ZADREN-145138 format. One record per residue (C-alpha): residue in three letters; x, y, z. Coordinates in pm, whole numbers, plus 50000, padded with zeros to 5 digits. Layout:
N
AlaXYZ ...
***
This chain:
142
Met508235092550398 Leu506685079850721 Asp509575055550779 Asp509485061651145 Ile505965046051177 Arg505905010651295 Trp503264988651124 Glu502804954451006 Phe500594946350715 Gly498004919050769 Ser494724907250655 Arg492604925350911 Arg490334951550750 Tyr489824984450912 Leu486284999350830 Ser487325034850910 Leu490215057250901 Glu489735065451268 Gln489785027751366 Phe492985024051183 Val494765055051312 Thr493715042451672 Glu495365009551612 Val498545024851458 Ser498835047051754 Arg498495017651995 Val501274998651808 Asn503465028351816 Lys502765036152175 Ser502155072552086 Ala500055095151860 Trp501545100051525 Pro501025129151260 His498175111851102 Asp496405144451003 Glu499535159350845 Ile499005165450454 Val501785144850290 Met500585144749920 His499045177349778 Asn497405157549485 Pro493875145049434 Lys495095111349306 Val498195090749378 Ala499225057949224 Phe500425031449489 Glu503155007149353 Tyr503954975349548 Ser504944939449512 Ala503044910549645 Leu502374873149603 Ile498924862349460 Ser497624830649350 Ser495644844049050 Leu494684877448890 Asn491284874249058 Glu493004886049389 Leu493514920549225 Leu491064946849328 Pro489224966949069 Cys491644997049112 Glu494714974449069 Asn496714963348754 Leu499894945948699 Ala502654974948691 His503974961548361 Ala501454956248094 Asp503564927947940 Ala503884909648263 Val503614871948260 Leu502604854348568 Arg505524829948680 Pro505274810248999 Asp507734820749256 Pro509594787849338 Thr510004800349708 Ala506384809149767 Asp504484776449729 Gly503434782749359 Leu502294818549416 Phe502934845749163 Ser505314874549245 Val503844905749094 Asp504404942849087 Ile501054960949136 Arg499904996349067 Ala496695010649204 Glu495395046349130 Ile493395059849420 Met491465092349462 Ala491835111849788 Thr488655110450006 Asn488585149850013 Arg489505150249634 Thr492375173149698 Ser495225156149922 Phe496295127350118 Ser496915128350500 Ala499685105850637 Gly496835083850796 Glu494885080350475 Leu498035071150279 Leu499035043750524 Trp495355031950557 Ile495015028050186 Ala498265009950162 His497084986150431 Ser493804979950262 Leu495254973849917 Gln497474946750060 Ala495104930650315 Asn494054902750071 Lys497574894749942 Arg500594879250081 Leu503834898350142 Gly506154867950196 Asp509114875350430 His508394914550417 Pro505294922250610 Arg506534952950788 Phe505974988150663 Ala509235006450595 Gly508015038050460 Phe506905053750111 Lys509225064449844 Ile508105091349591 Ala508315074449250 Asp507875088648897 Glu504735103748777 His502845085448521 Ser500345106348317 Gly500485133448560 Val499665110348860 Pro502435110049135 Ala503335075549240 Val504495063449576 Thr506185029249619 Ile505275010849945 Thr508374995750089 Thr508434967250318 Ala510874950250540 Ala511444917450725 
***
């Protein structure tokens, strides 16, 4: 889903959805269907991989995807820990997520993390539900 949108995740924070949509439109050199409802659920779980230096980098809404996960340094990432993260987020309107909101949240969740050699957005994949909450996997590419 949304795999035709060009975007590179980075550390810049966008304070509003409108500001973010404007920047994505600029990068894509055209408008994109940011208002289109793509998830008809009030809550979505985002799943993604990242490199962190400690658990303190996790946001309050984030948890390690595997409860039994042990932090082991990634030998190729300067001693950083490669982790799978899961974050449950409520839609702003409490009913559904637009394409713009979904990508804005994905960007915001990863802004304080390193993505190694894969900083480019490659789309969302619908994953299995957990406890009734649909999950989307944030896919990235080099």
